[in-house]
N, C-alpha and C positions, 0 to 999 in steps of 0.2 A: 462488461467493465471489469469484473473480477476483483480480487483483492489488491490493495495498494502495495502491500508487501507480501510476496508469495513464496518466501524461502521455506517456511514451514510446510510440511507435506499435508495437504488437505485441511479441511475445516475440523476444528475440535468440537466433538459432540459429547454431551453428558446424558446418560441414561438414568432416569429416576427409578426404574424397575418397579413401578407401582402395581402393575398387573401380572408380573411374571410369577408362575407357580413356584412353590417351594421345591427345591431339589433335594431328593433323599440322599443323605450322606452316610457313608459307612461309620460304624461305631468308633468313636475315638478320633475320627478325622474331621477337620474343619476346613471350610473354604476360606481362602484369604479375601475373596471379593465379597463374601456375605457374612458379616459378623453376627447377624441374627441367627443364621443357620448354625454357626459355631456354638452359640449359646444353647440352641436346642439340642445339639449333639452332646454337650456337656451335661445337660439336664435329662438324660435318657433314663429309662427304667433300670439300667444296669448300675446307676448311681443313686441308691435310695436316699442317701443323705442330702442330695441336691434338692433345692426348692423346686416345686412344680409350678408352672406358669398358669395352669388351669384353675379357675376359681371354683371352689366346692363349698357346700354348706358344712357347718361343723358336724363332726361325727360323734354320736353318743354311744356309750358302752352298750354292747349287746343289741344295738340297733341294726336295721337293714343296711345293705350296701349303699353307700351314697350315690346319688344320681348326678352325673356331671352337669355342669352348667350349660344351658341351652341359649342360643342366640335369641334376643327379644324380637328379631324380625320374624322368626318362625313361630314362636310362642311367647306372647307377652308374659313377663314375669310379674308375680304378685309383689306388692310393696314389701320391702324387707322388714323383718321383725325388729323390735327395739334391741334385741340381743345381738344383732348383726350389723352394727354401724360400720365396722371396718370393711366387711365384705361388700356392703352396699357401696361404700365410697370407692372401692377398687373395681367396680363393674365397668368394663370397657364400653366406650361410646362408639356405636357402629352406625355409620351414615347409610341411609337407604339410597342415596343418589349414586349411580354407578360412576366409577372413575373412568375417564376416557382412556382407551388403549393407546399406548405409546411404544413404538419400537425403539431400539437403541439409537436409530438414526432419525428420529422424528423430532428431536429437540436439540437446540444448539446453545452455545454459551451466549450468543447475541439475541436469542429469542426463545426462552424456555417454554413459552406458552404457544408457540407457533408450530404448525406442521411443515413438512417439506414443501408442500404446494404453496402455503402462505409465504414461506421464506423465498421461494422462487419468484412469486409474484412481486414481492417487495424488492428483490434484486432487479427485476425487469423494470420496475418503476424508477429505481435509482439510475439505471442505465439510460433510460429515456431522458431523465433530468440532466444527467451528465452530458449526453449528446446535445441537448438544447443549449446548455451553458457553453459548450465548446463552440457551437455554431455562432453564438452571440459574441464570443471572444474574438473570432476572426471575421466579424461582420464588416469592419472597416477595410480589411484587406480584400474581402469579397467585393465590396463596392468599387474598389479601384481596379479590379481585375475582371470578374465575371460580368458585373453590371455595365462596365465600359464596353465590353465586347457585344453585349446585347444592343446597346445604343448604336454602335458602329454598323452592326450587321443589318439593322432595320432598312428595308428597301432593297437589299442586295440579293441577287438570285444565285450568285456563286461566290466562292472564296477567291479573291484576287490579291495582288501584291499590296494594294492599299490596306486591306484588312490585315494582312500579315505584318505590315509596318505598325499598325495600331496595336496588334497583339504584342509585338516586340516592346513597344513603349509601355504597355500595361504591365508586362512581366518585369521589366526593369524598375518601373515605379513601385511595384510591390516588393522590391529588394530581393528578387529571386536570384539576381546576379547575372552578369554579362555572359559568362561561359555557360551557365545553366540555360539561359535564355536561347543562346545560339544552338545548343544541343536540342532543345525542344522545337525550335523553328525548323531545323533540318529534318526532324521526324515528321513534322506537319507537312513540309513541302514534298517529302517522298510520298506521303499519303495522298496529297492532292494530285500529284503527277500520276499516281496509279488509280486515280478516281475512287480511292477508298474513303476520302474525306471530301464531302460535297455539301455539307450543311453545318449550321452552327452547333447542333447537338453532337454530331460526329466529331467536330473540331474540339469541343469541350471534353468529350470522352477521351480523345487522343491525348490532350494535355494532362488530364487527370491520371491517365495510365502512366505517362512519363514521370510525373511528380511522385506518384506512389512507388514506382520502380526505384527512383533515386533514394527515397526514404527507406525502403526495404533493404536495398543493397548496403546502406550505411550500418545496418544492424549486424552485419557480418564481421565488423571490426569493433574494437573497444569492448565494452561490457554492455550488452543489451538487456540483461536480466540478472537479478541477484540470485536466481536459481542456479547459475553456473558454478557457484561455490557450494560444496557439500554442507549439509546441516551440521555435521559434527565439528566444523571449523567455527569457533566462536571466540570473541565477538566478530561480527562482520564489520570491517573498518571502512568507513567512507570519509575520504578527504575532500573538502570543498574549497575551491580556489576561485578567484575572480577579483577584478579591480574594485576599489571602494566605490560605493554608490550604485552598484547594479542590483542590490537586494540580496546580497550573500547572507547576511545575518538573518533576515526575514525568512529566506529559503531554508536555512538550517532549523529555525524554530518550527516552520510548517512541516518539514520532513520529520522531525522528531515527534510532533503531535500525530501525524498520519500513521507513522510506523508503530507508534505506541498504541494507537487505536485498534490496530490489527492484532493486539495481544502480545506484543514483543516488549522486552525490557530494554530501554534505550538510555544511553548515556551521552552527554555532550562534553567535548573537550575544547576549551577556549585557548587554542594555541596561537592566536594572533596577539602576541604580547607587545607588538610594536605600536599599535594604535590604542590609546588609552580607553576610548569609548567602546571598543569592540567587546571587552569582557562585560562591561556594564549592560550593553544591549542584549548580549546573550543571557545575562542573569535575569533580565526582565522576561525574556521568552521562556527560560527554564522555569521560572516561577509561574508563569501563565499556563504552561503545559504540564507542569508537575513532573518534569524530567530532571534528574540530578545533573549538576554542572561541576566539572573539574576545572579549576582556574588557579593561577598564581599571580603574584604582583607583576606590574608592568616591567618589561625588560628581562624577564626570566627567559632562559633558553627554551624555545618552543619544543624542542625534542625532549627536554626534561618534563615539561607539562604533559606531553603525549605519553611518556613512559609512566607517569603517575596514573594517567587515565586508563592505560592498558591494564595496569595492575588492579585498579579499582573495578574495571569491567570483569576481569577474571574472578575477583573475589565475590562479586554479586551475581556471577553467571549471566551477565548481560548478553543480549542477542545482537545488539547493534551499538557501535560507537561512531558518532559523527564528529569529525574533527574540523574546526575552523582554522584557517591558515591566513598568513599575511596577504594583503591585497595590493601590494605595491609592485609597480613595474619599472620604477625609475632606475633601479639598480638590479638588473637581471642576474648578474653573476652571484650577488649575495642571496637573492631569492632562490636561485637554483641550488646553491650549496645548502641553504636552510631546508628546502624541501627534500633534497636527497638524504640529508641526515635524518629527517623525520621518517622517511621511507625505510631506512636501514633499521631504525629503532622498532618500527612497527613490524617489519618482517622477522626480526629477531624474537619478538614476543608472540606473534600470531602467524601461523602458516599462511603464506600468500598475501599478507597485508602490505599496503592497503589494497583492498579488493576492488574499490572504485575510487577514481579521482574525478570529481564532477566539477566542470567549469560553469559558473553562473554568468549568463550573458543577458543583457538588457535588450529586448527586442526593439525598443524605441530607437536605439542607437544605430540600427541597420548595419551598413557595411563597416562601421567603426567596431561594432561587436564582432564581426568576422575577423577583423584585423587583431583584436584582442585575443580571439581564439587561436589565431596563428602563433602569436607570441607565447602564450601559455603552453601551447602544444610543444614548443621547443624546450621549455624548462620544467614542465610539470608532469609530462606523461599523461595527459588528459585521456580518460576513457569514455566520457559521455558529457552531454550538455544539458543544463537546466536553462530553459528559455523563460525569463520573467517578463511581466507586463505585456503579454501577448494580446490582451484585450484593449490596450491603450494605444495601438498603432495601426496604421495602414500598411506597414512594412513587414507584415507577418511572414512574407515569403523568405525572410532571412533563415528560417528553419531549413528550407530546401537548399539554400546556398551553402549553409554550414555542412549539411549532410553530403552535398555533392563535392565540395572543394576540400573538406577535411576528412571525409569518410568516417565521421563520428555519429553515433546514434543520439537522437534527442530523447533523453530519459524522462524528463519532467517538464511541465509547462505551467506557468502562473497565469491564471485566467481571472483573477480578481484579488480583492484585498483580504477576504476572510481566510481563516486558517485552513478550511477545507477547499480553498480555491487553488491549491497546488495539486495537479493531477498527473497521472501517468500519461505521457504523450502517446496518442494513438494516431499513427500515420493515416489510416483510412478515414477516421473521423475528421482529421485536419483537412485532408484533400477534399472530401465531400463538402465540408463547411465552406470551402472557397468557391464552390460552384452551385450551391443550392439556393 
């Protein structure tokens, strides 16, 4: 499963250095990483005026050389005399319980008390849970596709044209699209003619391979991963577009929450100043997730709001800036001019910005969502898709149709209502979920 946001190199680890031996330091030199060693170096024998950290009994004139204090573990000390209340109070407390050994890579920010093995087991459990949730999200699509094939194939000894006709209807019903369906059927027919496909399991495997190939090929265009932008470029600017009602505001809130949970500083820009409720909805999400929000009054130039947000991101050294944009398509020329102006402002302030332009598509709308994607692709320079409400439709095949016809990667998918139900789209999990 991995991290939701992978732009930072590797996991961040913290070493408590509880069992590491003291390193001998040259006189007068101190290590920057070990302030205690620095204090010991300053309190060396070459500096008699410096206080000594070792507790010693008081020295009387003409008396014998004082014996250094010994640990109570090796030799229990006698109760202190009444004349030594200060020394007794300063006696260090030493625990007899051994401290477990920790290497610098044995503890992490997310689990200071866990070993590497425990963290790996925890990650494996989360991955299994994620896989199960993803399979549940596409269960309705699976019933209309895989289960339908199982019913049709019962009693048949070979794959014939009737079965292929049923397959075509099932693929179209799942909103995989006509052109994608025809491509899959051509592959199946070639396999049947060559006697490479002769049973239901082989047929399903051939369909899975074709669907996975389509989804993988779409990742070659657009932006398939945030790691394509160097870490030194900050903030990472994400513009989010989409028609009203597809879940754009909710997606922005969930994105902010998930990226923040990976240890990144996130900022939200409410640049949809055309719709009055847009800023109010984002303000609710910002308060819920604890992410700062940059907004202006209704009617303000969206590019001016974005400029303020970029300045604020630089001032607070934010890692990610998520920008909400207008969701109207009734006047494409104005929308195009507005988005182009925002892109110019972003590119002037941050190298390569916007680094992603995500289009939010409602999976329930099926082919209508595909048409929306085509329109926005013309005016917004979309680099990736967020597919929402995937768990609420039997038309989950729209993901394949978008990937095939637009050549854009599916970046994220909404598989529920909770804040952590926005997940990174995994083509393999998606395809396996359609046929398991």
